[in-house]
C-alpha positions in Angstrom: 0.0 0.0 0.0 1.4 3.4 -1.0 2.4 5.6 1.9 0.6 9.0 2.1 2.8 12.0 1.5 4.4 13.6 4.5 2.8 16.8 5.7 5.3 19.7 5.6 4.4 20.7 9.2 5.3 17.2 10.4 8.6 16.7 8.5 11.2 15.4 10.9 15.0 14.8 10.9 14.3 11.1 10.4 12.3 11.9 7.2 15.1 14.1 5.9 17.7 11.3 6.7 15.6 8.7 4.9 15.2 10.9 1.8 19.0 11.6 1.8 20.0 8.0 2.4 22.0 8.8 5.5 21.6 8.1 9.2 19.5 10.2 11.5 22.6 11.3 13.4 24.3 12.4 10.3 21.2 14.4 9.1 21.0 16.0 12.6 24.6 17.1 12.4 24.1 18.8 9.0 20.8 20.5 10.0 22.0 21.5 13.4 25.3 23.0 12.1 27.6 21.0 14.3 30.0 18.1 13.9 31.8 17.1 10.7 30.4 15.6 7.5 31.6 15.5 3.9 30.5 18.1 1.4 28.7 15.4 -0.6 26.7 14.3 2.4 25.9 17.9 3.4 24.6 18.6 0.0 22.4 15.4 0.0 20.9 16.3 3.3 20.3 20.0 2.5 18.7 19.1 -0.9 16.4 16.6 0.9 15.5 19.1 3.5 14.7 21.7 0.8 12.6 19.2 -1.1 10.6 18.2 1.9 10.4 21.9 3.1 11.9 20.8 6.4 11.5 23.4 9.2 13.7 22.9 12.2 12.2 22.8 15.7 14.2 25.7 17.3 13.7 24.4 20.9 14.9 20.9 19.9 17.9 22.4 18.1 18.7 24.5 21.2 18.7 21.4 23.4 21.0 19.7 20.9 23.5 22.4 20.2 23.2 24.5 23.3 22.3 27.6 21.2 19.1 29.1 20.1 20.3 31.2 17.2 18.9 34.3 18.7 20.2 37.4 20.5 18.3 39.8 22.7 18.4 43.5 22.4 17.0 46.0 25.0 16.9 49.7 24.1 15.5 52.7 25.8 13.1 54.0 23.2 12.4 52.2 19.9 10.8 55.3 18.5 14.0 57.3 18.8 15.9 57.4 15.5 19.1 56.9 17.4 18.1 53.4 18.6 16.5 52.6 15.2 19.8 53.2 13.4 21.8 51.2 16.1 19.4 48.3 15.9 19.7 48.2 12.1 23.5 47.9 12.5 23.0 45.1 15.1 20.6 43.2 12.9 22.8 43.4 9.8 25.7 41.8 11.6 23.5 39.3 13.4 21.9 38.2 10.1 25.3 37.7 8.4 26.3 35.5 11.4 23.1 33.4 11.2 21.3 35.0 14.2 17.9 36.4 14.7 17.4 39.5 16.8 14.6 39.7 19.5 14.1 43.4 20.2 12.5 44.8 23.4 11.9 48.3 24.7 12.5 49.5 28.3 11.1 52.9 27.9 14.1 54.0 30.0 12.4 52.3 33.0 14.6 49.9 35.1 11.6 47.7 36.1 10.7 47.2 32.4 14.4 46.6 31.6 14.5 43.8 34.2 11.3 42.3 32.9 12.7 42.3 29.3 15.9 40.6 30.5 14.0 37.9 32.3 11.8 37.3 29.2 14.8 37.1 26.9 16.7 34.8 29.1 13.6 32.6 29.3 13.8 32.3 25.5 17.4 31.1 25.9 19.0 33.8 23.8 22.6 33.2 23.1 23.7 36.8 24.1 22.3 40.2 25.1 22.9 43.8 24.0 21.5 46.3 26.4 21.4 50.1 26.6 21.2 50.3 30.4 18.5 52.6 31.8 20.3 53.4 35.1 23.8 53.7 36.5 22.4 52.9 40.0 20.2 49.9 39.6 22.1 47.3 37.6 22.1 44.1 39.8 20.2 42.3 37.0 23.0 43.1 34.6 25.6 41.7 37.1 23.5 38.5 37.3 23.6 38.2 33.5 27.4 38.4 33.6 27.6 35.9 36.4 25.3 33.4 34.6 27.7 33.1 31.7 25.4 34.6 29.1 27.4 37.1 27.0 26.5 40.7 27.6 27.6 43.8 25.7 26.5 47.4 26.6 25.4 49.8 23.9 25.8 53.6 24.2 26.0 53.6 28.0 29.0 52.3 29.9 28.8 51.0 33.5 32.4 51.0 34.8 31.5 48.5 37.6 30.6 45.9 35.0 33.5 44.2 33.4 31.9 43.7 30.0 32.4 45.0 26.4 30.9 48.5 25.8 30.5 50.6 22.7 29.9 54.3 23.3 30.7 57.7 21.8 32.6 60.5 23.5 29.5 62.3 24.8 31.3 64.7 27.1 33.5 66.0 24.3 30.5 66.3 21.9 28.6 68.4 24.4 31.6 70.6 25.0 31.9 71.2 21.3 28.3 72.1 21.0 28.4 74.5 24.0 31.7 76.1 22.8 30.4 77.0 19.4 27.4 78.8 21.0 29.6 80.7 23.4 31.9 81.7 20.6 28.9 83.2 18.9 28.1 85.3 21.9 25.4 83.2 23.6 25.2 83.6 27.3 21.7 82.2 28.0 21.9 78.5 26.9 19.5 75.8 28.0 20.2 72.0 27.8 17.1 69.8 27.5 17.1 66.1 28.3 14.5 63.3 28.7 16.1 62.3 32.1 14.1 63.3 35.1 13.8 63.5 38.8 10.8 63.3 41.1 10.6 67.1 41.4 11.9 67.7 37.8 14.8 69.7 39.1 18.5 68.9 38.9 20.4 69.7 42.0 23.7 67.9 41.1 25.1 65.7 38.4 24.3 62.7 40.7 20.6 63.2 39.7 21.4 61.9 36.2 21.4 58.1 36.1 21.7 57.6 32.4 25.4 57.4 31.7 25.4 59.0 28.2 23.3 62.0 29.3 25.4 62.5 32.5 28.5 62.7 30.4 26.9 65.3 28.0 25.7 67.4 30.9 29.1 67.2 32.5 30.6 68.6 29.2 27.9 71.3 29.0 28.4 72.5 32.6 32.2 72.4 32.4 32.2 74.8 29.4 29.6 77.1 30.9 31.5 77.3 34.1 34.8 78.0 32.4 33.1 80.8 30.4 31.7 82.3 33.5 28.0 81.7 32.7 25.8 81.9 35.8 24.1 78.9 37.4 24.7 76.3 34.6 22.9 73.6 36.7 19.7 75.6 36.5 20.1 75.8 32.7 19.6 72.0 32.5 15.9 71.2 32.0 14.7 67.7 32.8 11.6 65.6 31.9 11.4 65.9 28.1 10.4 62.2 27.9 7.6 61.9 25.3 6.1 64.3 22.8 3.5 65.9 25.1 6.0 66.5 28.0 8.6 67.8 25.7 6.1 70.2 24.0 5.0 71.5 27.4 8.6 72.0 28.6 9.5 73.8 25.4 6.4 76.0 25.7 7.3 76.9 29.3 10.9 77.6 28.4 10.3 79.7 25.3 7.5 81.7 26.8 9.4 82.6 30.0 10.6 86.1 30.8 14.2 84.8 30.6 13.9 82.9 27.3 17.2 81.3 26.4 18.9 82.5 23.2 20.1 78.9 22.4 19.0 75.4 23.2 21.0 72.1 23.1 18.7 69.2 22.7 19.9 65.9 24.1 18.3 63.9 21.2 16.6 64.6 17.8 13.1 64.0 19.1 13.5 66.7 21.7 15.0 69.0 19.0 12.0 68.4 16.7 9.5 69.4 19.4 11.5 72.5 20.2 11.6 73.4 16.5 7.8 73.0 16.2 7.1 75.0 19.4 9.3 77.8 18.2 7.5 77.9 14.9 4.1 77.9 16.7 5.2 80.8 18.9 6.4 82.8 15.9 10.1 82.5 16.9 12.6 82.5 14.1 15.5 80.0 14.0 18.2 81.1 14.3 17.4 84.9 14.7 15.3 84.4 17.9 16.5 81.0 19.0 19.6 79.0 18.1 19.3 75.2 18.2 21.7 72.3 18.2 20.6 68.6 18.3 22.4 65.4 19.3 22.0 62.8 16.5 21.9 63.6 12.8 18.3 62.5 12.2 17.1 62.8 8.6 14.7 65.7 9.3 17.5 67.9 10.6 19.0 68.4 7.1 15.8 69.3 5.3 14.2 71.9 7.6 14.4 75.6 6.9 16.9 76.3 8.3 18.7 73.0 8.5 19.8 72.2 12.1 23.3 72.1 13.4 23.9 68.6 14.9 26.3 66.4 16.7 26.6 63.5 14.3 27.1 60.2 16.1 28.2 57.0 14.2 25.1 55.2 15.4 24.9 52.5 12.7 28.6 51.8 13.2 28.0 51.6 16.9 25.3 48.9 16.3 27.6 46.9 14.0 30.5 47.1 16.4 28.5 46.1 19.5 27.0 43.1 17.6 30.4 42.1 16.3 31.7 42.0 19.9 28.8 40.0 21.0 29.3 37.4 18.2 32.9 37.0 19.4 31.8 36.4 22.9 29.2 33.9 21.8 31.9 32.0 20.0 33.9 31.8 23.2 36.3 34.7 23.1 37.6 35.3 26.6 39.9 38.3 26.2 39.6 41.3 28.7 36.6 43.5 28.3 36.9 46.1 25.6 35.6 49.7 25.9 35.2 51.2 22.5 34.7 55.0 22.4 33.7 56.3 18.9 34.2 59.9 17.9 31.4 62.3 17.0 31.4 65.2 14.6 29.8 68.7 14.9 28.0 69.4 11.6 27.5 73.1 11.3 24.4 74.1 9.3 22.3 77.2 9.7 20.6 77.1 13.1 23.1 79.2 15.0 23.0 83.0 15.0 25.7 85.3 16.3 25.0 87.3 19.4 28.3 89.1 19.3 28.2 92.9 19.5 
């Protein structure tokens, strides 16, 4: 009696082995990507798998090889073009290495970050890339390190963690942005960030728990202080996390009696809201308000006027952090590397001179 055709959804390694004329163990080695077989046998097995439309059981393969073929990525805000570009770099490297990326969003909330890490570890990811939400609460990251799961940090370094990190020189970038404004005669400069405190006020640098933002504000305050600008701490405005909050903050700042002559936006989303609010209030950029944004988002080059930006090599950051993770997954055990990529100040037309 003729056997009924095998349903595609139920094709097993044994079916592929039978069709290829090899043992089940040999077929498993080829399909699982481990062990050694001849090129001829590999071709036979792969052709049989393609003919039968074999689809591997990822859980079973994970139990056999010890790897899931996936990596987990946790970023602070998936709507932010900065992270979008970084994730594209990560995904490109991962795909070339045969890995799938599972992306999660923390919303810059440590509790959400912890939940994301737990979920990814439960899926048996082979490694993790994380943009840490806080420099204070990182016990869960230490536990990842201690568990043996490879971990690499993106954009935000934690010196207490002995893991690979890929960042940019945020302090130097902020210094350059502040210096160009001061050279153009600006004395009332505001710095706007999404970081926040319970009372929305920054009393000291210790109030900033996101590493990259703290380094930027350090650079901003250092230059302001050296130039003799009054109360630079009070010039840092917190809480621009989300469009509505950012819009409200920009309205409050630009309608105040002591409106700044220039604003440095800690990311391109903040800069966009400042730009829109300025237009709504009838303020001209740069005549009434000069503006500099971190991250060279696409929109910054096509507005009128185009916006001066700190260009960060974000896509390259993503590729670099993924390459480091792939090395760790393969067993590299060299000392932790801390890569700091350089930024570039791109001068466009959003800075006016206030020199007499």
